[in-house]
Structure formats: structure tokens, C-alpha cells
FILOKE-560785 format. One record per atom (N, C-alpha, C): residue in three letters; atom name; x, y, z. Coordinates in nm, 2 decimals. Example, Ala and Ser with C-alpha at 12.3 -4.5 7.8 and 13.67 -1.06 7.14 Angstrom:
REM FILOKE-560785
  zalum  dovo       x       y       z
    ALA     N    1.32   -0.57    0.78
    ALA    CA    1.23   -0.45    0.78
    ALA     C    1.32   -0.33    0.78
    SER     N    1.28   -0.22    0.71
    SER    CA    1.37   -0.11    0.71
    SER     C    1.29    0.00    0.79
//
This chain:
REM FILOKE-560785
  zalum  dovo       x       y       z
    UNK     N    1.89   -0.87   -3.13
    UNK    CA    1.77   -0.81   -3.07
    UNK     C    1.76   -0.67   -3.12
    UNK     N    1.64   -0.62   -3.14
    UNK    CA    1.63   -0.48   -3.18
    UNK     C    1.62   -0.39   -3.06
    UNK     N    1.66   -0.26   -3.09
    UNK    CA    1.66   -0.16   -2.99
    UNK     C    1.72   -0.20   -2.85
    UNK     N    1.84   -0.23   -2.85
    UNK    CA    1.90   -0.27   -2.72
    UNK     C    1.90   -0.15   -2.62
    UNK     N    1.88   -0.18   -2.50
    UNK    CA    1.88   -0.07   -2.39
    UNK     C    2.02   -0.04   -2.36
    UNK     N    2.04    0.09   -2.32
    UNK    CA    2.18    0.13   -2.28
    UNK     C    2.22    0.04   -2.16
    UNK     N    2.35    0.02   -2.15
    UNK    CA    2.40   -0.06   -2.04
    UNK     C    2.34   -0.20   -2.02
    UNK     N    2.30   -0.26   -2.14
    UNK    CA    2.24   -0.39   -2.13
    UNK     C    2.35   -0.50   -2.10
    UNK     N    2.30   -0.60   -2.03
    UNK    CA    2.38   -0.72   -2.00
    UNK     C    2.33   -0.83   -2.08
    UNK     N    2.41   -0.89   -2.16
    UNK    CA    2.37   -1.00   -2.25
    UNK     C    2.41   -1.13   -2.18
    UNK     N    2.31   -1.22   -2.16
    UNK    CA    2.33   -1.35   -2.11
    UNK     C    2.40   -1.44   -2.22
    UNK     N    2.49   -1.53   -2.17
    UNK    CA    2.55   -1.62   -2.26
    UNK     C    2.49   -1.76   -2.23
    UNK     N    2.47   -1.84   -2.34
    UNK    CA    2.41   -1.97   -2.32
    UNK     C    2.51   -2.08   -2.33
    UNK     N    2.50   -2.19   -2.25
    UNK    CA    2.59   -2.30   -2.25
    UNK     C    2.56   -2.39   -2.38
    UNK     N    2.66   -2.42   -2.45
    UNK    CA    2.64   -2.50   -2.57
    UNK     C    2.59   -2.64   -2.54
    UNK     N    2.60   -2.69   -2.42
    UNK    CA    2.55   -2.82   -2.38
    UNK     C    2.40   -2.82   -2.38
    UNK     N    2.34   -2.71   -2.40
    UNK    CA    2.19   -2.71   -2.42
    UNK     C    2.15   -2.79   -2.54
    UNK     N    2.24   -2.79   -2.64
    UNK    CA    2.21   -2.86   -2.77
    UNK     C    2.18   -3.01   -2.75
    UNK     N    2.28   -3.08   -2.69
    UNK    CA    2.25   -3.23   -2.67
    UNK     C    2.14   -3.25   -2.57
    UNK     N    2.12   -3.16   -2.48
    UNK    CA    2.01   -3.18   -2.38
    UNK     C    1.88   -3.17   -2.45
    UNK     N    1.86   -3.07   -2.54
    UNK    CA    1.74   -3.05   -2.61
    UNK     C    1.71   -3.17   -2.71
    UNK     N    1.82   -3.22   -2.78
    UNK    CA    1.80   -3.33   -2.86
    UNK     C    1.75   -3.45   -2.78
    UNK     N    1.81   -3.48   -2.67
    UNK    CA    1.77   -3.59   -2.59
    UNK     C    1.63   -3.58   -2.53
    UNK     N    1.60   -3.46   -2.48
    UNK    CA    1.47   -3.43   -2.42
    UNK     C    1.36   -3.45   -2.52
    UNK     N    1.37   -3.39   -2.64
    UNK    CA    1.27   -3.40   -2.74
    UNK     C    1.26   -3.54   -2.80
    UNK     N    1.38   -3.60   -2.82
    UNK    CA    1.38   -3.74   -2.87
    UNK     C    1.32   -3.84   -2.78
    UNK     N    1.34   -3.83   -2.65
    UNK    CA    1.28   -3.92   -2.55
    UNK     C    1.13   -3.89   -2.55
    UNK     N    1.09   -3.77   -2.56
    UNK    CA    0.95   -3.74   -2.57
    UNK     C    0.88   -3.80   -2.69
    UNK     N    0.94   -3.80   -2.80
    UNK    CA    0.89   -3.86   -2.92
    UNK     C    0.88   -4.02   -2.90
    UNK     N    0.99   -4.07   -2.85
    UNK    CA    1.00   -4.22   -2.83
    UNK     C    0.90   -4.27   -2.74
    UNK     N    0.84   -4.19   -2.65
    UNK    CA    0.74   -4.24   -2.56
    UNK     C    0.60   -4.27   -2.62
    UNK     N    0.59   -4.24   -2.74
    UNK    CA    0.46   -4.27   -2.81
    UNK     C    0.49   -4.37   -2.93
    UNK     N    0.39   -4.45   -2.96
    UNK    CA    0.41   -4.55   -3.07
    UNK     C    0.43   -4.47   -3.20
    UNK     N    0.35   -4.37   -3.22
    UNK    CA    0.36   -4.29   -3.35
    UNK     C    0.50   -4.22   -3.36
    UNK     N    0.55   -4.18   -3.24
    UNK    CA    0.67   -4.10   -3.24
    UNK     C    0.80   -4.17   -3.25
    UNK     N    0.79   -4.31   -3.24
    UNK    CA    0.91   -4.39   -3.24
    UNK     C    0.99   -4.37   -3.38
    UNK     N    0.92   -4.38   -3.49
    UNK    CA    0.99   -4.35   -3.62
    UNK     C    1.04   -4.21   -3.63
    UNK     N    0.97   -4.12   -3.58
    UNK    CA    1.01   -3.98   -3.58
    UNK     C    1.14   -3.96   -3.49
    UNK     N    1.14   -4.03   -3.37
    UNK    CA    1.25   -4.02   -3.28
    UNK     C    1.38   -4.08   -3.35
    UNK     N    1.36   -4.18   -3.43
    UNK    CA    1.48   -4.24   -3.50
    UNK     C    1.54   -4.14   -3.59
    UNK     N    1.45   -4.07   -3.67
    UNK    CA    1.50   -3.97   -3.76
    UNK     C    1.56   -3.85   -3.68
    UNK     N    1.49   -3.82   -3.57
    UNK    CA    1.54   -3.71   -3.49
    UNK     C    1.68   -3.74   -3.44
    UNK     N    1.71   -3.86   -3.39
    UNK    CA    1.84   -3.89   -3.33
    UNK     C    1.94   -3.91   -3.44
    UNK     N    1.90   -3.94   -3.56
    UNK    CA    2.00   -3.96   -3.67
    UNK     C    2.05   -3.83   -3.73
    UNK     N    2.00   -3.72   -3.69
    UNK    CA    2.06   -3.59   -3.74
    UNK     C    1.97   -3.47   -3.74
    UNK     N    1.84   -3.49   -3.76
    UNK    CA    1.75   -3.38   -3.76
    UNK     C    1.75   -3.30   -3.63
    UNK     N    1.76   -3.38   -3.52
    UNK    CA    1.76   -3.31   -3.39
    UNK     C    1.89   -3.23   -3.37
    UNK     N    2.00   -3.28   -3.41
    UNK    CA    2.13   -3.20   -3.40
    UNK     C    2.12   -3.07   -3.48
    UNK     N    2.06   -3.09   -3.61
    UNK    CA    2.05   -2.97   -3.69
    UNK     C    1.96   -2.87   -3.63
    UNK     N    1.84   -2.91   -3.58
    UNK    CA    1.75   -2.82   -3.51
    UNK     C    1.81   -2.76   -3.39
    UNK     N    1.88   -2.83   -3.30
    UNK    CA    1.94   -2.78   -3.18
    UNK     C    2.04   -2.68   -3.21
    UNK     N    2.12   -2.70   -3.32
    UNK    CA    2.22   -2.60   -3.36
    UNK     C    2.16   -2.47   -3.40
    UNK     N    2.05   -2.47   -3.47
    UNK    CA    1.99   -2.35   -3.52
    UNK     C    1.91   -2.28   -3.40
    UNK     N    1.85   -2.36   -3.32
    UNK    CA    1.78   -2.31   -3.20
    UNK     C    1.88   -2.24   -3.11
    UNK     N    2.00   -2.30   -3.09
    UNK    CA    2.10   -2.24   -3.00
    UNK     C    2.15   -2.10   -3.06
    UNK     N    2.16   -2.10   -3.19
    UNK    CA    2.21   -1.98   -3.26
    UNK     C    2.11   -1.86   -3.24
    UNK     N    1.99   -1.89   -3.22
    UNK    CA    1.88   -1.79   -3.21
    UNK     C    1.85   -1.75   -3.07
    UNK     N    1.91   -1.82   -2.97
    UNK    CA    1.88   -1.78   -2.83
    UNK     C    1.94   -1.65   -2.80
    UNK     N    1.86   -1.56   -2.74
    UNK    CA    1.92   -1.43   -2.69
    UNK     C    1.85   -1.39   -2.56
    UNK     N    1.92   -1.33   -2.47
    UNK    CA    1.86   -1.28   -2.35
    UNK     C    1.94   -1.15   -2.31
    UNK     N    1.87   -1.05   -2.28
    UNK    CA    1.93   -0.92   -2.25
    UNK     C    1.86   -0.85   -2.13
    UNK     N    1.94   -0.82   -2.03
    UNK    CA    1.89   -0.74   -1.92
    UNK     C    1.92   -0.60   -1.93
    UNK     N    1.82   -0.51   -1.94
    UNK    CA    1.84   -0.37   -1.95
    UNK     C    1.81   -0.30   -1.82
    UNK     N    1.81   -0.17   -1.83
    UNK    CA    1.78   -0.09   -1.70
    UNK     C    1.63   -0.10   -1.66
    UNK     N    1.54   -0.13   -1.75
    UNK    CA    1.40   -0.13   -1.72
    UNK     C    1.33   -0.26   -1.76
    UNK     N    1.40   -0.35   -1.84
    UNK    CA    1.33   -0.47   -1.88
    UNK     C    1.43   -0.59   -1.90
    UNK     N    1.37   -0.70   -1.91
    UNK    CA    1.44   -0.83   -1.95
    UNK     C    1.38   -0.87   -2.08
    UNK     N    1.46   -0.89   -2.18
    UNK    CA    1.41   -0.93   -2.31
    UNK     C    1.48   -1.06   -2.35
    UNK     N    1.40   -1.16   -2.40
    UNK    CA    1.45   -1.28   -2.45
    UNK     C    1.38   -1.33   -2.57
    UNK     N    1.46   -1.40   -2.65
    UNK    CA    1.41   -1.45   -2.78
    UNK     C    1.46   -1.59   -2.80
    UNK     N    1.37   -1.68   -2.85
    UNK    CA    1.40   -1.82   -2.88
    UNK     C    1.31   -1.87   -2.99
    UNK     N    1.36   -1.97   -3.05
    UNK    CA    1.27   -2.04   -3.16
    UNK     C    1.34   -2.03   -3.29
    UNK     N    1.29   -2.12   -3.38
    UNK    CA    1.33   -2.13   -3.52
    UNK     C    1.22   -2.09   -3.61
    UNK     N    1.12   -2.19   -3.63
    UNK    CA    1.01   -2.16   -3.71
    UNK     C    0.91   -2.07   -3.64
    UNK     N    0.89   -2.09   -3.52
    UNK    CA    0.80   -2.01   -3.44
    UNK     C    0.89   -1.94   -3.34
    UNK     N    0.91   -1.81   -3.36
    UNK    CA    1.00   -1.73   -3.27
    UNK     C    0.92   -1.66   -3.16
    UNK     N    0.97   -1.68   -3.04
    UNK    CA    0.90   -1.61   -2.93
    UNK     C    1.00   -1.50   -2.88
    UNK     N    0.95   -1.38   -2.88
    UNK    CA    1.03   -1.27   -2.83
    UNK     C    0.95   -1.21   -2.72
    UNK     N    1.00   -1.20   -2.60
    UNK    CA    0.93   -1.15   -2.49
    UNK     C    1.00   -1.04   -2.42
    UNK     N    0.94   -0.94   -2.38
    UNK    CA    0.99   -0.83   -2.30
    UNK     C    0.92   -0.83   -2.17
    UNK     N    0.99   -0.84   -2.06
    UNK    CA    0.93   -0.84   -1.93
    UNK     C    0.98   -0.71   -1.85
    UNK     N    0.89   -0.62   -1.82
    UNK    CA    0.93   -0.50   -1.74
    UNK     C    0.98   -0.55   -1.61
    UNK     N    1.10   -0.50   -1.56
    UNK    CA    1.15   -0.54   -1.43
    UNK     C    1.06   -0.52   -1.32
    UNK     N    0.98   -0.41   -1.32
    UNK    CA    0.89   -0.38   -1.21
    UNK     C    0.78   -0.49   -1.20
    UNK     N    0.75   -0.57   -1.31
    UNK    CA    0.65   -0.68   -1.30
    UNK     C    0.71   -0.81   -1.25
    UNK     N    0.84   -0.82   -1.25
    UNK    CA    0.90   -0.95   -1.20
    UNK     C    0.89   -0.96   -1.05
    UNK     N    0.81   -1.06   -1.01
    UNK    CA    0.79   -1.09   -0.87
    UNK     C    0.91   -1.17   -0.81
    UNK     N    0.95   -1.27   -0.89
    UNK    CA    1.05   -1.36   -0.84
    UNK     C    1.12   -1.43   -0.96
    UNK     N    1.24   -1.47   -0.95
    UNK    CA    1.31   -1.54   -1.05
    UNK     C    1.36   -1.67   -0.97
    UNK     N    1.30   -1.78   -1.02
    UNK    CA    1.33   -1.91   -0.95
    UNK     C    1.45   -1.98   -1.03
    UNK     N    1.54   -2.03   -0.95
    UNK    CA    1.65   -2.11   -1.01
    UNK     C    1.62   -2.26   -0.99
    UNK     N    1.62   -2.33   -1.11
    UNK    CA    1.58   -2.47   -1.11
    UNK     C    1.70   -2.55   -1.16
    UNK     N    1.73   -2.66   -1.09
    UNK    CA    1.84   -2.74   -1.13
    UNK     C    1.81   -2.88   -1.08
    UNK     N    1.79   -2.97   -1.17
    UNK    CA    1.76   -3.11   -1.13
    UNK     C    1.88   -3.20   -1.17
    UNK     N    1.86   -3.33   -1.15
    UNK    CA    1.98   -3.42   -1.18
    UNK     C    2.01   -3.43   -1.33
    UNK     N    1.91   -3.42   -1.41
    UNK    CA    1.94   -3.43   -1.56
    UNK     C    2.00   -3.30   -1.60
    UNK     N    1.95   -3.19   -1.56
    UNK    CA    2.01   -3.06   -1.59
    UNK     C    2.15   -3.05   -1.54
    UNK     N    2.17   -3.10   -1.42
    UNK    CA    2.31   -3.09   -1.36
    UNK     C    2.40   -3.18   -1.44
    UNK     N    2.35   -3.29   -1.50
    UNK    CA    2.44   -3.38   -1.58
    UNK     C    2.49   -3.31   -1.70
    UNK     N    2.41   -3.21   -1.75
    UNK    CA    2.45   -3.13   -1.87
    UNK     C    2.51   -3.00   -1.83
    UNK     N    2.53   -2.98   -1.70
    UNK    CA    2.58   -2.85   -1.65
    UNK     C    2.49   -2.73   -1.69
    UNK     N    2.36   -2.76   -1.67
    UNK    CA    2.26   -2.66   -1.71
    UNK     C    2.17   -2.63   -1.59
    UNK     N    2.09   -2.52   -1.60
    UNK    CA    1.99   -2.48   -1.50
    UNK     C    1.88   -2.40   -1.58
    UNK     N    1.77   -2.38   -1.51
    UNK    CA    1.66   -2.31   -1.57
    UNK     C    1.63   -2.19   -1.48
    UNK     N    1.60   -2.08   -1.54
    UNK    CA    1.55   -1.96   -1.46
    UNK     C    1.40   -1.95   -1.50
    UNK     N    1.31   -1.94   -1.40
    UNK    CA    1.17   -1.93   -1.42
    UNK     C    1.13   -1.79   -1.37
    UNK     N    1.06   -1.72   -1.45
    UNK    CA    1.02   -1.58   -1.41
    UNK     C    0.87   -1.58   -1.37
    UNK     N    0.85   -1.53   -1.25
    UNK    CA    0.71   -1.51   -1.20
    UNK     C    0.68   -1.36   -1.21
    UNK     N    0.58   -1.33   -1.28
    UNK    CA    0.55   -1.19   -1.30
    UNK     C    0.41   -1.15   -1.24
    UNK     N    0.39   -1.03   -1.22
    UNK    CA    0.27   -0.98   -1.17
    UNK     C    0.16   -1.00   -1.28
    UNK     N    0.05   -1.06   -1.24
    UNK    CA   -0.06   -1.07   -1.34
    UNK     C   -0.04   -1.18   -1.44
    UNK     N    0.06   -1.27   -1.43
    UNK    CA    0.07   -1.37   -1.53
    UNK     C   -0.03   -1.48   -1.51
    UNK     N   -0.07   -1.54   -1.62
    UNK    CA   -0.17   -1.65   -1.62
    UNK     C   -0.09   -1.78   -1.63
    UNK     N   -0.16   -1.89   -1.60
    UNK    CA   -0.10   -2.02   -1.60
    UNK     C   -0.04   -2.06   -1.74
    UNK     N   -0.11   -2.02   -1.84
    UNK    CA   -0.07   -2.05   -1.98
    UNK     C    0.05   -1.98   -2.02
    UNK     N    0.08   -1.86   -1.96
    UNK    CA    0.20   -1.79   -2.00
    UNK     C    0.32   -1.83   -1.92
    UNK     N    0.31   -1.90   -1.82
    UNK    CA    0.42   -1.94   -1.73
    UNK     C    0.53   -2.01   -1.81
    UNK     N    0.49   -2.10   -1.90
    UNK    CA    0.59   -2.18   -1.98
    UNK     C    0.68   -2.09   -2.07
    UNK     N    0.62   -1.97   -2.11
    UNK    CA    0.70   -1.88   -2.19
    UNK     C    0.80   -1.80   -2.11
    UNK     N    0.80   -1.81   -1.98
    UNK    CA    0.89   -1.74   -1.90
    UNK     C    0.99   -1.82   -1.83
    UNK     N    1.04   -1.92   -1.91
    UNK    CA    1.15   -2.01   -1.86
    UNK     C    1.26   -2.00   -1.95
    UNK     N    1.38   -1.99   -1.90
    UNK    CA    1.51   -1.99   -1.98
    UNK     C    1.60   -2.10   -1.93
    UNK     N    1.64   -2.19   -2.01
    UNK    CA    1.73   -2.29   -1.98
    UNK     C    1.86   -2.27   -2.05
    UNK     N    1.97   -2.29   -1.97
    UNK    CA    2.10   -2.29   -2.03
    UNK     C    2.19   -2.17   -2.02
    UNK     N    2.14   -2.07   -1.94
    UNK    CA    2.22   -1.95   -1.92
    UNK     C    2.35   -1.99   -1.84
    UNK     N    2.46   -1.94   -1.89
    UNK    CA    2.59   -1.97   -1.82
    UNK     C    2.59   -1.88   -1.69
    UNK     N    2.62   -1.94   -1.58
    UNK    CA    2.62   -1.88   -1.45
    UNK     C    2.49   -1.81   -1.42
    UNK     N    2.38   -1.90   -1.42
    UNK    CA    2.25   -1.85   -1.41
    UNK     C    2.22   -1.79   -1.27
    UNK     N    2.29   -1.84   -1.17
    UNK    CA    2.27   -1.78   -1.03
    UNK     C    2.32   -1.63   -1.03
    UNK     N    2.43   -1.60   -1.10
    UNK    CA    2.48   -1.46   -1.10
    UNK     C    2.38   -1.38   -1.19
    UNK     N    2.33   -1.43   -1.30
    UNK    CA    2.24   -1.36   -1.38
    UNK     C    2.11   -1.33   -1.31
    UNK     N    2.07   -1.43   -1.23
    UNK    CA    1.95   -1.41   -1.15
    UNK     C    1.97   -1.30   -1.05
    UNK     N    2.08   -1.30   -0.98
    UNK    CA    2.12   -1.19   -0.89
    UNK     C    2.12   -1.05   -0.96
    UNK     N    2.17   -1.04   -1.08
    UNK    CA    2.17   -0.92   -1.15
    UNK     C    2.03   -0.87   -1.18
    UNK     N    1.94   -0.96   -1.22
    UNK    CA    1.81   -0.93   -1.24
    UNK     C    1.74   -0.87   -1.12
    UNK     N    1.76   -0.94   -1.01
    UNK    CA    1.70   -0.90   -0.88
    UNK     C    1.75   -0.76   -0.84
    UNK     N    1.88   -0.74   -0.85
    UNK    CA    1.94   -0.61   -0.82
    UNK     C    1.89   -0.50   -0.91
    UNK     N    1.88   -0.53   -1.04
    UNK    CA    1.83   -0.43   -1.13
    UNK     C    1.68   -0.39   -1.10
    UNK     N    1.60   -0.49   -1.06
    UNK    CA    1.46   -0.47   -1.02
    UNK     C    1.46   -0.38   -0.90
    UNK     N    1.54   -0.41   -0.80
    UNK    CA    1.54   -0.33   -0.68
    UNK     C    1.58   -0.19   -0.70
    UNK     N    1.68   -0.17   -0.79
    UNK    CA    1.73   -0.04   -0.82
    UNK     C    1.62    0.04   -0.89
    UNK     N    1.55   -0.03   -0.98
    UNK    CA    1.44    0.04   -1.05
    UNK     C    1.33    0.08   -0.95
    UNK     N    1.30   -0.01   -0.86
    UNK    CA    1.19    0.02   -0.76
    UNK     C    1.23    0.13   -0.66
    UNK     N    1.35    0.13   -0.62
    UNK    CA    1.39    0.23   -0.51
    UNK     C    1.45    0.36   -0.57
    UNK     N    1.52    0.35   -0.68
    UNK    CA    1.58    0.47   -0.74
    UNK     C    1.48    0.58   -0.77
    UNK     N    1.38    0.55   -0.85
    UNK    CA    1.29    0.66   -0.89
    UNK     C    1.21    0.72   -0.77
    UNK     N    1.19    0.64   -0.66
    UNK    CA    1.12    0.69   -0.55
    UNK     C    1.20    0.80   -0.48
    UNK     N    1.33    0.77   -0.47
    UNK    CA    1.41    0.88   -0.41
    UNK     C    1.42    1.00   -0.49
    UNK     N    1.42    0.98   -0.63
    UNK    CA    1.42    1.10   -0.72
    UNK     C    1.29    1.17   -0.71
    UNK     N    1.18    1.09   -0.70
    UNK    CA    1.05    1.15   -0.69
    UNK     C    1.04    1.23   -0.56
    UNK     N    1.09    1.18   -0.45
    UNK    CA    1.09    1.25   -0.32
    UNK     C    1.17    1.38   -0.33
    UNK     N    1.28    1.38   -0.40
    UNK    CA    1.36    1.50   -0.42
    UNK     C    1.28    1.60   -0.51
    UNK     N    1.21    1.55   -0.61
    UNK    CA    1.13    1.64   -0.70
    UNK     C    1.01    1.70   -0.62
    UNK     N    0.95    1.61   -0.54
    UNK    CA    0.83    1.66   -0.46
    UNK     C    0.88    1.76   -0.36
    UNK     N    0.99    1.74   -0.30
    UNK    CA    1.04    1.84   -0.20
    UNK     C    1.07    1.97   -0.27
    UNK     N    1.13    1.97   -0.39
    UNK    CA    1.16    2.09   -0.46
    UNK     C    1.03    2.16   -0.50
    UNK     N    0.93    2.09   -0.54
    UNK    CA    0.80    2.15   -0.58
    UNK     C    0.73    2.21   -0.45
    UNK     N    0.74    2.14   -0.34
    UNK    CA    0.68    2.20   -0.22
    UNK     C    0.76    2.33   -0.17
    UNK     N    0.89    2.33   -0.19
    UNK    CA    0.96    2.45   -0.15
    UNK     C    0.92    2.56   -0.24
    UNK     N    0.90    2.53   -0.37
    UNK    CA    0.86    2.63   -0.47
    UNK     C    0.72    2.69   -0.43
    UNK     N    0.63    2.60   -0.40
    UNK    CA    0.50    2.65   -0.36
    UNK     C    0.51    2.73   -0.23
    UNK     N    0.59    2.69   -0.14
    UNK    CA    0.61    2.77   -0.01
    UNK     C    0.66    2.91   -0.04
    UNK     N    0.76    2.91   -0.13
    UNK    CA    0.81    3.04   -0.17
    UNK     C    0.71    3.13   -0.23
    UNK     N    0.63    3.07   -0.32
    UNK    CA    0.52    3.15   -0.39
    UNK     C    0.42    3.20   -0.29
    UNK     N    0.38    3.11   -0.20
    UNK    CA    0.28    3.16   -0.10
    UNK     C    0.34    3.27   -0.01
    UNK     N    0.47    3.26    0.03
    UNK    CA    0.53    3.37    0.10
    UNK     C    0.53    3.50    0.02
    UNK     N    0.55    3.49   -0.11
    UNK    CA    0.55    3.61   -0.19
    UNK     C    0.41    3.67   -0.20
    UNK     N    0.31    3.58   -0.21
    UNK    CA    0.17    3.63   -0.22
    UNK     C    0.13    3.70   -0.09
    UNK     N    0.17    3.64    0.02
    UNK    CA    0.14    3.70    0.16
    UNK     C    0.21    3.83    0.17
    UNK     N    0.33    3.84    0.12
    UNK    CA    0.40    3.97    0.13
    UNK     C    0.33    4.07    0.04
    UNK     N    0.30    4.03   -0.08
    UNK    CA    0.23    4.13   -0.17
    UNK     C    0.09    4.17   -0.12
    UNK     N    0.02    4.08   -0.06
    UNK    CA   -0.11    4.11    0.00
    UNK     C   -0.09    4.21    0.12
    UNK     N    0.02    4.19    0.20
    UNK    CA    0.05    4.27    0.31
    UNK     C    0.09    4.41    0.27
    UNK     N    0.15    4.42    0.15
    UNK    CA    0.20    4.55    0.10
    UNK     C    0.09    4.63    0.04
    UNK     N   -0.02    4.57    0.01
    UNK    CA   -0.13    4.64   -0.06
    UNK     C   -0.20    4.74    0.04
    UNK     N   -0.24    4.85   -0.01
    UNK    CA   -0.31    4.95    0.09
    UNK     C   -0.45    4.89    0.12
    UNK     N   -0.49    4.91    0.24
    UNK    CA   -0.62    4.86    0.28
    UNK     C   -0.73    4.95    0.23
    UNK     N   -0.83    4.89    0.17
    UNK    CA   -0.95    4.97    0.13
    UNK     C   -1.04    4.99    0.25
    UNK     N   -1.09    5.11    0.25
    UNK    CA   -1.20    5.13    0.36
    UNK     C   -1.32    5.04    0.32
    UNK     N   -1.37    4.98    0.42
    UNK    CA   -1.47    4.89    0.39
    UNK     C   -1.60    4.92    0.44
//
């Protein structure tokens, strides 16, 4: 990934995602009459080749301000989600995913549309619950950290204004009065 953020946490992906993807896509192909011959070719080796290359390109990085992930072979999807836009991270684990020791993290963001929701799912992160917790903690730190710093900055500005006003009052008081 380009331009990594300082103190980034890189997610690791479970290699069992490869047979899961081969099976998932192959079954999808086999469900159609036209796809049956494609499914045979898929299961005979094309699927394993594709899954190996797909797995090698999977990346996910949690930074101080954003979550970045990248996936795909021919069509590469690289997405950066600002942490302040993440509303929730849903942990999904069904019987088939559990069979492969996998889970999915689904990201719900502020202002996302239905069509974009599919692009915000990551399957196969090792220890996905812990990674989800890290994302939520980073989001909370981002939301609360700057507010406290802004409060300190605002207090310093107000004290500076107060000191200036006191100086102006003193200078006005020291001026000789003009007869009016």
C-alpha cells in the first residue's frame, strides 16, 4: 500500500480464505446451466490459481485517521475509510465461514449508499474480533482526542484575549482625560 500512516496496524489474512473462495465461486457457477462447464474448469485449477493471486494482493491497514484496504486481481479495489466516518463494524460468522475458521467484518459508514455496502466487507482477517476492537478504539481516540486538545487551545485563546482586554483597559485608564 502506498503512503502508510505512522503507527499503522496491518491486518493478517487467514490462508484458508483461498479454498473458501474457490468453493464459494465454484458453487455459484455450478448453480447455472451455462456455468457448469466453467465450474469444472474452475475446480480443476483456475480457481486455485485465482485464489492464490487474490490472497497475495489482500491488504488492510489501520492508521491513526483511516482504515485502508485493497483487494482484487484484474479489477483492484482500494478503499480508504476515514475513522470518523465509521459508524459500526459488524462481525459476521456463519456455519460455512466457521468451517473454514473465517469471519467477515462489515463496515457501516456515515453517508454510505446501498451499492457501496458490498465494497466495505473484509473476509478472512486473522483474529477479526481483536482487529474490530482496535478499529473502534482508534475511532474513539480520534473522536475524543482532538476535542480535548481543542478545548485546551480554546482556553489558551480565551486567556490571551482576557489578558489583552485587561491591557487595553489599563492603557485606557492611564490616558489623560480630555475635557469634553
